[in-house]
C-alpha positions as CSV (number, residue, x, y, z in Angstrom):
1,M,-132.9,-51.4,128.5
2,F,-133.0,-54.2,131.1
3,Y,-132.6,-53.2,134.8
4,D,-131.6,-55.8,137.3
5,C,-133.3,-55.1,140.7
6,L,-130.3,-56.6,142.4
7,M,-127.9,-54.1,141.0
8,P,-126.9,-51.2,143.2
9,P,-128.0,-47.7,142.3
10,L,-125.9,-45.7,139.8
11,L,-125.3,-43.1,142.5
12,D,-125.9,-43.7,146.2
13,I,-125.2,-40.8,148.6
14,R,-125.3,-41.6,152.3
15,D,-125.2,-38.9,155.1
16,L,-123.5,-36.3,153.0
17,S,-122.4,-33.2,154.9
18,V,-120.4,-30.2,153.8
19,H,-118.8,-27.6,156.1
20,F,-116.9,-24.4,155.2
21,G,-115.2,-23.7,158.5
22,A,-118.0,-23.3,161.1
23,L,-120.7,-23.0,158.4
24,Q,-122.6,-26.2,157.7
25,A,-123.8,-25.9,154.1
26,V,-125.2,-29.4,153.7
27,K,-126.4,-31.7,156.5
28,G,-127.0,-35.4,156.3
29,V,-128.2,-35.7,152.6
30,S,-129.0,-39.2,151.5
31,L,-130.3,-40.3,148.2
32,H,-129.9,-42.8,145.5
33,L,-130.3,-42.6,141.7
34,E,-131.0,-45.6,139.5
35,E,-129.7,-45.8,136.0
36,G,-132.1,-44.0,133.7
37,E,-133.6,-41.8,136.5
38,V,-133.4,-38.1,136.6
39,L,-133.0,-36.0,139.8
40,G,-133.6,-32.4,140.4
41,L,-132.4,-30.5,143.5
42,V,-134.9,-27.9,144.5
43,G,-134.6,-25.5,147.4
44,E,-134.3,-21.9,148.6
45,S,-131.2,-19.8,147.9
46,G,-128.4,-20.9,150.2
47,S,-130.0,-24.3,151.0
48,G,-127.0,-26.3,149.7
49,K,-128.1,-27.4,146.2
50,S,-124.9,-26.3,144.5
51,A,-122.7,-27.5,147.4
52,T,-124.3,-30.9,147.1
53,A,-123.8,-31.1,143.3
54,L,-120.2,-29.9,143.6
55,A,-119.5,-32.3,146.4
56,I,-120.7,-35.2,144.2
57,L,-118.3,-34.1,141.4
58,G,-115.4,-33.4,143.8
59,L,-115.2,-29.7,142.8
60,L,-115.6,-27.9,146.1
61,G,-111.9,-27.2,146.7
62,P,-109.8,-27.3,149.8
63,A,-111.9,-25.0,152.0
64,A,-114.7,-27.6,152.1
65,N,-114.9,-30.4,154.6
66,V,-117.0,-33.1,153.0
67,T,-118.1,-36.2,155.0
68,G,-120.4,-39.2,154.3
69,H,-120.3,-41.5,151.3
70,I,-120.8,-40.9,147.6
71,L,-120.9,-44.3,146.0
72,W,-120.7,-44.5,142.2
73,H,-121.6,-47.7,140.4
74,A,-120.9,-47.3,136.7
75,A,-122.9,-49.6,134.4
76,G,-121.0,-51.5,131.7
77,T,-117.6,-51.5,133.5
78,A,-115.7,-54.6,134.8
79,Q,-116.0,-53.1,138.3
80,A,-119.8,-52.6,137.9
81,Q,-120.3,-56.2,136.7
82,S,-118.6,-57.4,139.9
83,G,-121.2,-55.4,141.9
84,A,-118.5,-53.0,143.4
85,S,-119.1,-49.3,143.9
86,T,-116.5,-46.6,144.2
87,D,-116.7,-44.1,147.1
88,L,-115.9,-40.8,145.3
89,L,-114.8,-39.2,148.6
90,Q,-112.0,-41.7,149.0
91,M,-110.5,-41.2,145.5
92,S,-107.4,-39.2,144.8
93,P,-108.0,-35.9,142.8
94,G,-106.4,-37.4,139.7
95,A,-108.4,-40.6,139.8
96,L,-111.6,-38.6,140.4
97,R,-110.8,-36.3,137.4
98,L,-110.5,-39.4,135.1
99,L,-113.7,-40.9,136.5
100,R,-115.6,-37.6,135.9
101,G,-114.4,-37.5,132.3
102,R,-114.7,-41.1,131.4
103,E,-117.8,-42.3,133.3
104,I,-119.8,-39.6,134.9
105,A,-119.7,-37.2,132.0
106,A,-120.3,-40.1,129.6
107,T,-123.4,-41.1,131.6
108,V,-124.9,-37.6,131.7
109,T,-124.4,-36.9,128.0
110,T,-126.1,-40.1,126.9
111,L,-129.3,-39.1,128.6
112,P,-132.1,-38.4,126.0
113,F,-132.9,-34.9,127.2
114,V,-129.3,-33.7,127.1
115,R,-128.6,-31.8,123.8
116,K,-125.1,-31.6,122.5
117,A,-124.0,-28.3,120.9
118,K,-123.4,-28.6,117.2
């Protein structure tokens, strides 16, 4: 597979914070993931690993206040070829649900280490 060094990362998270009322579950997380890379979140119990992952997928629910930017740049789409990224935190719930099913899940299930149930 050919990677263009001028392409934006597949996932670019900038200053992600998650609050549940007065409780700050995630503070200022920034990372980027290139196409073909694998990322593991490691930390102590209660350190915000699940809250970070669920925030990326937009699955935290109405009790969560999520701030920052979660930029998705799907390879192989017309939008991606234009160099544009989508901020997942700015999407409507319906549009995010479609994106999760069509692009994000499709990207994850095509990774070589993911085994599909038969």
